[in-house]
PyMOL commands that place a pseudoatom at each C-alpha (Angstrom):
pseudoatom trace, name=CA, resn=PRO, resi=1, chain=A, elem=C, hetatm=0, pos=[155.695, 61.489, -61.552]
pseudoatom trace, name=CA, resn=ALA, resi=2, chain=A, elem=C, hetatm=0, pos=[158.109, 60.061, -60.570]
pseudoatom trace, name=CA, resn=GLU, resi=3, chain=A, elem=C, hetatm=0, pos=[160.067, 63.124, -59.068]
pseudoatom trace, name=CA, resn=TYR, resi=4, chain=A, elem=C, hetatm=0, pos=[157.207, 66.025, -57.256]
pseudoatom trace, name=CA, resn=LYS, resi=5, chain=A, elem=C, hetatm=0, pos=[159.464, 69.826, -56.926]
pseudoatom trace, name=CA, resn=GLY, resi=6, chain=A, elem=C, hetatm=0, pos=[162.827, 68.054, -57.166]
pseudoatom trace, name=CA, resn=MET, resi=7, chain=A, elem=C, hetatm=0, pos=[162.278, 65.580, -54.216]
pseudoatom trace, name=CA, resn=LYS, resi=8, chain=A, elem=C, hetatm=0, pos=[161.748, 61.500, -55.176]
pseudoatom trace, name=CA, resn=VAL, resi=9, chain=A, elem=C, hetatm=0, pos=[158.376, 60.143, -54.685]
pseudoatom trace, name=CA, resn=PRO, resi=10, chain=A, elem=C, hetatm=0, pos=[158.445, 56.752, -53.056]
pseudoatom trace, name=CA, resn=GLU, resi=11, chain=A, elem=C, hetatm=0, pos=[158.399, 53.454, -55.332]
pseudoatom trace, name=CA, resn=VAL, resi=12, chain=A, elem=C, hetatm=0, pos=[155.574, 52.233, -52.761]
pseudoatom trace, name=CA, resn=LEU, resi=13, chain=A, elem=C, hetatm=0, pos=[153.638, 55.079, -53.974]
pseudoatom trace, name=CA, resn=LEU, resi=14, chain=A, elem=C, hetatm=0, pos=[153.833, 54.611, -57.851]
pseudoatom trace, name=CA, resn=SER, resi=15, chain=A, elem=C, hetatm=0, pos=[153.576, 50.941, -57.455]
pseudoatom trace, name=CA, resn=GLY, resi=16, chain=A, elem=C, hetatm=0, pos=[149.286, 51.654, -57.679]
pseudoatom trace, name=CA, resn=HIS, resi=17, chain=A, elem=C, hetatm=0, pos=[149.262, 48.567, -54.719]
pseudoatom trace, name=CA, resn=GLN, resi=18, chain=A, elem=C, hetatm=0, pos=[146.708, 50.530, -52.422]
pseudoatom trace, name=CA, resn=GLN, resi=19, chain=A, elem=C, hetatm=0, pos=[146.900, 47.943, -49.597]
pseudoatom trace, name=CA, resn=LYS, resi=20, chain=A, elem=C, hetatm=0, pos=[150.567, 48.941, -49.796]
pseudoatom trace, name=CA, resn=ILE, resi=21, chain=A, elem=C, hetatm=0, pos=[149.933, 52.427, -50.018]
pseudoatom trace, name=CA, resn=GLU, resi=22, chain=A, elem=C, hetatm=0, pos=[147.611, 52.285, -46.684]
pseudoatom trace, name=CA, resn=ASP, resi=23, chain=A, elem=C, hetatm=0, pos=[150.330, 51.019, -44.804]
pseudoatom trace, name=CA, resn=TRP, resi=24, chain=A, elem=C, hetatm=0, pos=[152.710, 52.798, -46.091]
pseudoatom trace, name=CA, resn=ARG, resi=25, chain=A, elem=C, hetatm=0, pos=[150.762, 55.623, -44.947]
pseudoatom trace, name=CA, resn=THR, resi=26, chain=A, elem=C, hetatm=0, pos=[150.018, 54.646, -41.857]
pseudoatom trace, name=CA, resn=GLN, resi=27, chain=A, elem=C, hetatm=0, pos=[153.791, 53.999, -40.977]
pseudoatom trace, name=CA, resn=GLN, resi=28, chain=A, elem=C, hetatm=0, pos=[155.227, 57.372, -41.902]
pseudoatom trace, name=CA, resn=SER, resi=29, chain=A, elem=C, hetatm=0, pos=[152.057, 58.664, -39.980]
pseudoatom trace, name=CA, resn=ILE, resi=30, chain=A, elem=C, hetatm=0, pos=[153.108, 56.930, -36.999]
pseudoatom trace, name=CA, resn=GLU, resi=31, chain=A, elem=C, hetatm=0, pos=[156.722, 57.777, -37.139]
pseudoatom trace, name=CA, resn=ARG, resi=32, chain=A, elem=C, hetatm=0, pos=[154.848, 61.313, -37.367]
pseudoatom trace, name=CA, resn=THR, resi=33, chain=A, elem=C, hetatm=0, pos=[153.208, 60.644, -34.331]
pseudoatom trace, name=CA, resn=ARG, resi=34, chain=A, elem=C, hetatm=0, pos=[157.180, 60.148, -32.790]
pseudoatom trace, name=CA, resn=GLN, resi=35, chain=A, elem=C, hetatm=0, pos=[158.908, 62.140, -33.455]
pseudoatom trace, name=CA, resn=ARG, resi=36, chain=A, elem=C, hetatm=0, pos=[156.462, 65.705, -32.683]
pseudoatom trace, name=CA, resn=ARG, resi=37, chain=A, elem=C, hetatm=0, pos=[154.219, 63.743, -29.946]
pseudoatom trace, name=CA, resn=PRO, resi=38, chain=A, elem=C, hetatm=0, pos=[156.388, 60.298, -28.607]
pseudoatom trace, name=CA, resn=ASP, resi=39, chain=A, elem=C, hetatm=0, pos=[153.811, 60.901, -25.319]
pseudoatom trace, name=CA, resn=LEU, resi=40, chain=A, elem=C, hetatm=0, pos=[150.814, 59.678, -27.314]
pseudoatom trace, name=CA, resn=LEU, resi=41, chain=A, elem=C, hetatm=0, pos=[152.550, 56.587, -27.743]
pseudoatom trace, name=CA, resn=ASP, resi=42, chain=A, elem=C, hetatm=0, pos=[152.829, 53.354, -25.503]
pseudoatom trace, name=CA, resn=GLU, resi=43, chain=A, elem=C, hetatm=0, pos=[155.258, 51.035, -26.729]
for i in range(1, 43): cmd.bond("trace and resi %d" % i, "trace and resi %d" % (i + 1))
show_as sticks, trace
zoom trace
């Protein structure tokens, strides 16, 4: 569905393109780590 529990689902997830979905999930994971545990990332 394009909307779940009142929240819009990202277009990349609706696209069905597996490589783009994997890349998006990786970027989301890195961003969550940056927000919660920046000490784990060397930049």
